[in-house]
N, C-alpha and C positions, 0 to 999 in steps of 0.2 A: 488810711490814706498813701501813706510810703510808699506803699505795692504800684497804687495807680501814679503817681505824679514820678516812681523811677522809672513804670512800664510806658508813659508818657514821655521822656524824655529817653526813653531809645527811639521809640518811632520816631519821633522829629529828627533827634540821628538817621539814623535811616532814611528818611527824606530827604535829609540835609547830603547825604551821602552817593548817594544815588541820581538825585538831579544836579548836585554838584553844584548848587546854591544856597541861599539861606532865606528867599525869597517865598518858597514856598512853605518852610519851616513856619515862618512868621505867620503867614498868611493860617495855617495849624492854628499854631499859641495862640491867636487875636479868636480864632473859633474856637478850643475848648474853651479858651478863657471866658468865651460871653456863655456857653452852655455851664460853667464850673460855676460861675456865677449867680447864672438864672436858676440852678436849682437850691443853689441855696437859700437867696431869696426868698423862693415860695415855699419854701418849706419841707420841700417832702426831703431831703434828708434830715430830718428833728430842728430842733434849738441848739441852735453854736456855745456850747458852754465851757470850752476852753476860756481857763483866765491868765491872764500875763506873770508874766516872772514878778514882778510888784506886787501880787499878793501870793501870791503861793511860794514864793522861795527859792533856790537852785534845786531841785530835787537833781539823781541819778540819768533821767533821763534825756536831764537840756548839759548835765555834762559829753554825756556820751556821742550825743546829737553834734557841741563842740569839736569834740574828738577828733570824732567822723568826718566833721569838715576841714577842719587844721589839717589832716593827712588828705585828705582828698586837696584842699590848696598846693600843698609843698606837691602831690607827683603831678602834676597838671602844670607848678609851676619847674617843677625839673624840668618835664619833659617840653617842655617851650624850650630852658632854656640849652637843651642838648639836641633840638630840629634850629639853633638861630647858629649854634657850635657846627651843626650840620651844613647849611647852606653854607657860612663864609666858606668852610673852608673847601668845595666844593667850588665853590665860586673860585679860588686863590689858585686853582687847580686848573682852575677851566674848565671844566665840568657842564656842561649843558644835560642835569641831572632829565630833563620830561623829557627829552631827545633820546638820552641813552636808554629810560624804560621803553620805550616806542620800539625804535630799533632792539631791541633785545626779545619783545613778544614778536618778531618776527622769524624770527629766526628758529 
């Protein structure tokens, strides 16, 4: 299931990047959710046999998933803080990053 979800996230990310908007991604996410839930509810995928952690206890896969989530969160927060610092520096120095990028493409 993880590879499918990862690929769906990559596709939605590419859609957002290419369209320059989150609206098509939101529509795509809704369509994927409807299809996925319909797939589960019809029983085509089989029975849902996963049990909650209160019944199974903490296992290695749960700990691994938590570590991956924590590392991913730290990477995203670090990237956001660097982007904020870059924006503030550009604003202080009077750079218009968008027009600067456009003018460098025309050279």
